[in-house]
Backbone as a printed PyTorch tensor [residue, N CA C, xyz], in Angstrom:
tensor([[[-19.1560, -39.5970,  27.1010],
         [-18.9110, -38.8090,  25.9080],
         [-19.9800, -37.7220,  25.8110]],

        [[-19.5290, -36.4910,  25.5910],
         [-20.4660, -35.3710,  25.5010],
         [-21.1210, -35.3350,  24.1270]],

        [[-22.3860, -34.9540,  24.0900],
         [-23.0340, -34.8230,  22.7810],
         [-22.4860, -33.6090,  22.0410]],

        [[-22.3780, -33.7540,  20.7330],
         [-21.8730, -32.6400,  19.9240],
         [-22.9690, -31.6130,  19.7420]],

        [[-22.5560, -30.3450,  19.8740],
         [-23.5040, -29.2580,  19.6740],
         [-23.5310, -28.8780,  18.2030]],

        [[-24.6460, -28.3640,  17.8030],
         [-24.7820, -27.9070,  16.4180],
         [-23.9400, -26.6600,  16.2070]],

        [[-23.1890, -26.6310,  15.1370],
         [-22.3380, -25.4780,  14.8360],
         [-22.9190, -24.6550,  13.6910]],

        [[-24.2310, -24.6310,  13.5720],
         [-24.8390, -23.8940,  12.4690],
         [-24.7110, -22.3910,  12.6960]],

        [[-24.4670, -21.7020,  11.6240],
         [-24.3360, -20.2550,  11.6830],
         [-25.7100, -19.6230,  11.5750]],

        [[-25.9450, -18.6110,  12.3810],
         [-27.2180, -17.9040,  12.2780],
         [-27.1150, -16.8210,  11.2080]],

        [[-28.2520, -16.3430,  10.7750],
         [-28.2660, -15.3460,   9.7050],
         [-27.6580, -14.0320,  10.1560]],

        [[-27.8980, -13.6290,  11.3820],
         [-27.4750, -12.3000,  11.7910],
         [-26.2930, -12.2830,  12.7440]],

        [[-25.8800, -13.4070,  13.2300],
         [-24.8900, -13.2900,  14.2780],
         [-23.8660, -14.3860,  14.3250]],

        [[-23.5380, -14.7330,  15.5210],
         [-22.3970, -15.5860,  15.7530],
         [-22.7960, -17.0470,  15.7970]],

        [[-21.8000, -17.8930,  15.8320],
         [-22.0170, -19.3180,  15.8060],
         [-21.7520, -19.8810,  17.2000]],

        [[-22.7890, -20.0890,  17.9700],
         [-22.7110, -20.6960,  19.2980],
         [-21.5440, -20.1760,  20.1360]],

        [[-21.4640, -18.8840,  20.3090],
         [-20.4130, -18.2990,  21.1260],
         [-19.1230, -18.0480,  20.3740]],

        [[-19.0610, -18.4660,  19.1420],
         [-17.8630, -18.2240,  18.3370],
         [-17.8700, -16.7660,  17.8900]],

        [[-16.7160, -16.2410,  17.5750],
         [-16.6320, -14.8420,  17.1680],
         [-16.8240, -14.6350,  15.6720]],

        [[-17.1450, -15.6730,  14.9490],
         [-17.2940, -15.5020,  13.5060],
         [-18.5710, -14.7580,  13.1760]],

        [[-18.4910, -13.9290,  12.1680],
         [-19.6510, -13.1340,  11.7660],
         [-20.6570, -14.0130,  11.0340]],

        [[-21.8870, -13.5510,  11.0130],
         [-22.9290, -14.2980,  10.3370],
         [-22.9620, -13.9950,   8.8440]],

        [[-23.8410, -14.6750,   8.1560],
         [-23.9760, -14.5000,   6.7110],
         [-24.2950, -13.0570,   6.3440]],

        [[-25.1110, -12.4140,   7.1650],
         [-25.5200, -11.0310,   6.8710],
         [-24.3010, -10.1120,   6.7800]],

        [[-23.3640, -10.2660,   7.6840],
         [-22.1580,  -9.4420,   7.6790],
         [-21.3450,  -9.6900,   6.4200]],

        [[-21.2040, -10.9600,   6.0540],
         [-20.4420, -11.2910,   4.8480],
         [-21.1050, -10.7540,   3.5880]],

        [[-22.4130, -10.8640,   3.5190],
         [-23.1330, -10.3730,   2.3370],
         [-23.0390,  -8.8560,   2.2420]],

        [[-23.2040,  -8.1570,   3.3740],
         [-23.0940,  -6.6930,   3.3530],
         [-21.6820,  -6.2340,   2.9990]],

        [[-20.6750,  -6.9580,   3.4880],
         [-19.2920,  -6.6280,   3.1460],
         [-19.0470,  -6.8420,   1.6650]],

        [[-19.5390,  -7.9460,   1.1420],
         [-19.3870,  -8.2360,  -0.2860],
         [-20.0820,  -7.1710,  -1.1350]],

        [[-21.2830,  -6.7750,  -0.7300],
         [-22.0040,  -5.7370,  -1.4740],
         [-21.2570,  -4.3990,  -1.4220]],

        [[-20.6670,  -4.0760,  -0.2770],
         [-19.8890,  -2.8370,  -0.1710],
         [-18.6880,  -2.8810,  -1.1130]],

        [[-18.0300,  -4.0280,  -1.2080],
         [-16.8920,  -4.1480,  -2.1190],
         [-17.3420,  -4.0280,  -3.5650]],

        [[-18.5000,  -4.5870,  -3.8980],
         [-19.0370,  -4.4800,  -5.2600],
         [-19.3670,  -3.0190,  -5.5870]],

        [[-19.9930,  -2.3070,  -4.6600],
         [-20.3280,  -0.8890,  -4.8700],
         [-19.0540,  -0.0650,  -5.0490]],

        [[-18.0520,  -0.3180,  -4.2120],
         [-16.7920,   0.4080,  -4.3410],
         [-16.0960,   0.0950,  -5.6710]],

        [[-16.2360,  -1.1230,  -6.1620],
         [-15.6850,  -1.4690,  -7.4710],
         [-16.3820,  -0.6810,  -8.5690]],

        [[-17.6950,  -0.5310,  -8.4600],
         [-18.4370,   0.2730,  -9.4320],
         [-18.0130,   1.7310,  -9.4090]],

        [[-17.7780,   2.2590,  -8.2160],
         [-17.3110,   3.6430,  -8.1070],
         [-15.9280,   3.7890,  -8.7270]],

        [[-15.0580,   2.8110,  -8.4890],
         [-13.7180,   2.8460,  -9.0770],
         [-13.7910,   2.7910, -10.5950]],

        [[-14.6760,   1.9630, -11.1200],
         [-14.8570,   1.8810, -12.5760],
         [-15.3310,   3.2180, -13.1370]],

        [[-16.2710,   3.8510, -12.4490],
         [-16.7600,   5.1530, -12.8890],
         [-15.6470,   6.1950, -12.8500]],

        [[-14.8290,   6.1500, -11.8100],
         [-13.7080,   7.0880, -11.7160],
         [-12.6900,   6.8730, -12.8350]],

        [[-12.5330,   5.6430, -13.2750],
         [-11.5670,   5.3660, -14.3340],
         [-11.9800,   6.0110, -15.6530]],

        [[-13.2500,   6.2700, -15.8320],
         [-13.7440,   6.9170, -17.0470],
         [-13.6300,   8.4360, -16.9960]],

        [[-13.3240,   8.9900, -15.8030],
         [-13.2760,  10.4390, -15.6460],
         [-11.9600,  11.0550, -16.0810]],

        [[-10.9070,  10.3280, -16.0290],
         [ -9.6190,  10.8980, -16.4140],
         [ -8.5620,  10.6750, -15.3570]],

        [[ -7.4270,  11.3450, -15.5220],
         [ -6.2700,  11.1130, -14.6770],
         [ -6.3360,  11.7010, -13.2910]],

        [[ -7.2040,  12.6500, -13.0450],
         [ -7.2390,  13.3170, -11.7480],
         [ -7.8200,  12.4890, -10.6230]],

        [[ -8.4370,  11.3780, -10.9500],
         [ -9.1140,  10.5780,  -9.9410],
         [ -8.2650,   9.4120,  -9.4440]],

        [[ -6.9770,   9.4350,  -9.7360],
         [ -6.1090,   8.3140,  -9.3630],
         [ -5.9950,   8.1870,  -7.8490]],

        [[ -5.8250,   9.2890,  -7.1620],
         [ -5.6750,   9.2410,  -5.7050],
         [ -6.9450,   8.7100,  -5.0560]],

        [[ -8.0950,   9.1570,  -5.5200],
         [ -9.3570,   8.6700,  -4.9790],
         [ -9.5410,   7.1840,  -5.2730]],

        [[ -9.1510,   6.7480,  -6.4580],
         [ -9.2470,   5.3290,  -6.8040],
         [ -8.3340,   4.4840,  -5.9160]],

        [[ -7.1530,   5.0070,  -5.5820],
         [ -6.2540,   4.2840,  -4.6830],
         [ -6.8150,   4.2050,  -3.2690]],

        [[ -7.4690,   5.2580,  -2.8170],
         [ -8.1090,   5.2250,  -1.5000],
         [ -9.2380,   4.2010,  -1.4570]],

        [[ -9.9990,   4.1350,  -2.5340],
         [-11.0830,   3.1530,  -2.6090],
         [-10.5130,   1.7380,  -2.6340]],

        [[ -9.4250,   1.5330,  -3.3690],
         [ -8.7970,   0.2090,  -3.4110],
         [ -8.2730,  -0.1940,  -2.0350]],

        [[ -7.7160,   0.7590,  -1.3060],
         [ -7.2650,   0.4720,   0.0540],
         [ -8.4150,   0.1140,   0.9790]],

        [[ -9.5380,   0.8020,   0.8030],
         [-10.7230,   0.4970,   1.6000],
         [-11.2380,  -0.9030,   1.2880]],

        [[-11.2390,  -1.2660,   0.0150],
         [-11.6710,  -2.6090,  -0.3690],
         [-10.7550,  -3.6740,   0.2420]],

        [[ -9.4660,  -3.4340,   0.1850],
         [ -8.5230,  -4.3870,   0.7620],
         [ -8.7220,  -4.4850,   2.2750]],

        [[ -8.9630,  -3.3470,   2.9150],
         [ -9.2040,  -3.3520,   4.3520],
         [-10.4560,  -4.1320,   4.7340]],

        [[-11.5180,  -3.9740,   3.9640],
         [-12.7440,  -4.7330,   4.2240],
         [-12.5040,  -6.2310,   4.0700]],

        [[-11.7950,  -6.6010,   3.0150],
         [-11.5110,  -8.0190,   2.7910],
         [-10.6630,  -8.5970,   3.9220]],

        [[ -9.6570,  -7.8490,   4.3400],
         [ -8.8090,  -8.3200,   5.4350],
         [ -9.5830,  -8.4040,   6.7520]],

        [[-10.3520,  -7.3860,   7.0320],
         [-11.0310,  -7.2780,   8.3170],
         [-12.1200,  -8.3340,   8.4950]],

        [[-12.9190,  -8.5490,   7.4600],
         [-14.0420,  -9.4680,   7.5980],
         [-13.7500, -10.8580,   7.0300]],

        [[-13.3080, -10.9380,   5.7710],
         [-13.1580, -12.2410,   5.1380],
         [-11.9520, -13.0180,   5.6600]],

        [[-10.9160, -12.3170,   6.0980],
         [ -9.7350, -13.0000,   6.6270],
         [ -9.7190, -13.0070,   8.1560]],

        [[-10.8150, -12.5740,   8.7590],
         [-11.0700, -12.6550,  10.2000],
         [-10.0340, -11.9230,  11.0570]],

        [[ -9.5020, -10.8160,  10.5520],
         [ -8.5660, -10.0500,  11.3670],
         [ -9.2570,  -9.2700,  12.4780]],

        [[-10.5650,  -9.1200,  12.3900],
         [-11.2850,  -8.3920,  13.4410],
         [-11.3430,  -9.1930,  14.7290]],

        [[-11.1340, -10.4860,  14.6500],
         [-11.1660, -11.3090,  15.8560],
         [ -9.7740, -11.5860,  16.4160]],

        [[ -8.7460, -11.1380,  15.7280],
         [ -7.3810, -11.3360,  16.2120],
         [ -7.1140, -10.3880,  17.3730]],

        [[ -6.4900, -10.9110,  18.3980],
         [ -6.2210, -10.0900,  19.5710],
         [ -4.7250,  -9.9340,  19.8440]],

        [[ -3.9060, -10.5660,  19.0630],
         [ -2.4720, -10.5210,  19.3030],
         [ -1.8680,  -9.1550,  19.0430]],

        [[ -0.7850,  -8.8780,  19.7640],
         [ -0.1080,  -7.6000,  19.5890],
         [  0.6080,  -7.5250,  18.2490]],

        [[  0.8640,  -8.6660,  17.6550],
         [  1.5610,  -8.6750,  16.3680],
         [  0.7590,  -7.8970,  15.3370]],

        [[ -0.5370,  -8.1320,  15.2780],
         [ -1.3710,  -7.4590,  14.2900],
         [ -1.5350,  -5.9770,  14.6070]],

        [[ -1.5720,  -5.6410,  15.8750],
         [ -1.7260,  -4.2370,  16.2510],
         [ -0.4700,  -3.4290,  15.9430]],

        [[  0.6630,  -4.0810,  15.8650],
         [  1.9130,  -3.4050,  15.5280],
         [  2.1930,  -3.5040,  14.0340]],

        [[  1.9620,  -4.6780,  13.4660],
         [  2.3410,  -4.9440,  12.0870],
         [  1.4930,  -4.1970,  11.0640]],

        [[  0.1970,  -4.1720,  11.2430],
         [ -0.6920,  -3.5450,  10.2610],
         [ -0.3920,  -2.0500,  10.1000]],

        [[ -0.3090,  -1.2540,  11.1860],
         [  0.0450,   0.1630,  10.9850],
         [  1.4350,   0.3470,  10.3780]],

        [[  2.3760,  -0.5050,  10.7580],
         [  3.7220,  -0.4110,  10.1990],
         [  3.7090,  -0.6600,   8.6900]],

        [[  2.9700,  -1.6630,   8.2590],
         [  2.8630,  -1.9550,   6.8280],
         [  2.1930,  -0.8050,   6.0950]],

        [[  1.1610,  -0.2260,   6.6920],
         [  0.4710,   0.9030,   6.0570],
         [  1.3950,   2.1150,   5.9290]],

        [[  2.2080,   2.3810,   6.9350],
         [  3.1570,   3.5030,   6.8710],
         [  4.1780,   3.2620,   5.7580]],

        [[  4.7000,   2.0540,   5.6720],
         [  5.6560,   1.7340,   4.6110],
         [  5.0110,   1.8910,   3.2390]],

        [[  3.7730,   1.4520,   3.1010],
         [  3.0610,   1.5830,   1.8260],
         [  2.8760,   3.0510,   1.4480]],

        [[  2.4880,   3.8780,   2.4100],
         [  2.2950,   5.3110,   2.1340],
         [  3.6130,   5.9720,   1.7480]],

        [[  4.6880,   5.6170,   2.4270],
         [  6.0040,   6.1880,   2.0960],
         [  6.4170,   5.7910,   0.6810]],

        [[  6.2570,   4.5210,   0.3350],
         [  6.6270,   4.0770,  -1.0100],
         [  5.7730,   4.7480,  -2.0860]],

        [[  4.4690,   4.8930,  -1.8150],
         [  3.6070,   5.5650,  -2.7910],
         [  3.9870,   7.0320,  -2.9160]],

        [[  4.2960,   7.6850,  -1.8020],
         [  4.7120,   9.0810,  -1.8450],
         [  6.0080,   9.2620,  -2.6160]],

        [[  6.9670,   8.3740,  -2.4110],
         [  8.2170,   8.4510,  -3.1530],
         [  7.9970,   8.2270,  -4.6470]],

        [[  7.1210,   7.2940,  -4.9850],
         [  6.8160,   7.0450,  -6.3990],
         [  6.1610,   8.2550,  -7.0380]],

        [[  5.1720,   8.8480,  -6.3580],
         [  4.5000,  10.0200,  -6.9160],
         [  5.4510,  11.2120,  -7.0360]],

        [[  6.3060,  11.3920,  -6.0490],
         [  7.2480,  12.5110,  -6.1430],
         [  8.2740,  12.2770,  -7.2540]],

        [[  8.6610,  11.0390,  -7.4860],
         [  9.5820,  10.7340,  -8.5750],
         [  8.9630,  11.0620,  -9.9200]],

        [[  7.7160,  10.6990, -10.1060],
         [  7.0400,  10.9730, -11.3750],
         [  6.7880,  12.4660, -11.5250]],

        [[  6.4400,  13.1530, -10.4450],
         [  6.1020,  14.5640, -10.5110],
         [  7.3190,  15.4260, -10.8590]],

        [[  8.4930,  15.0690, -10.3560],
         [  9.6690,  15.8940, -10.5610],
         [ 10.6240,  15.3520, -11.6260]],

        [[ 10.2000,  14.3590, -12.3440],
         [ 11.0460,  13.7900, -13.3950],
         [ 11.0770,  14.7320, -14.5890]],

        [[ 12.2370,  14.8870, -15.1610],
         [ 12.3660,  15.7290, -16.3560],
         [ 12.1720,  14.8590, -17.5840]],

        [[ 11.1290,  15.1280, -18.2940],
         [ 10.8090,  14.3400, -19.4810],
         [ 11.5320,  14.9260, -20.6140]]])
């Protein structure tokens, strides 16, 4: 029977050859999401013109959460390389259609 190796995570890096990020990466990602939330809050106080920028920041926050916290950066399958851009294109098309509907609506 082989002895079990320690699976402790290091502060800055990987876990014994595993591809998981260390605590430092998670903390920096969390801090970036907190900073972006503060920027979004500040933009909400500026008025209606900052909606597009707030949506871009929200997309960036979602991307960070997906990439680091949901471990999509370690996925190597072709499914993710095809699916993620396809979903983003569909999202952009739907948002564009919604904005054009509101912009050209006769009140």
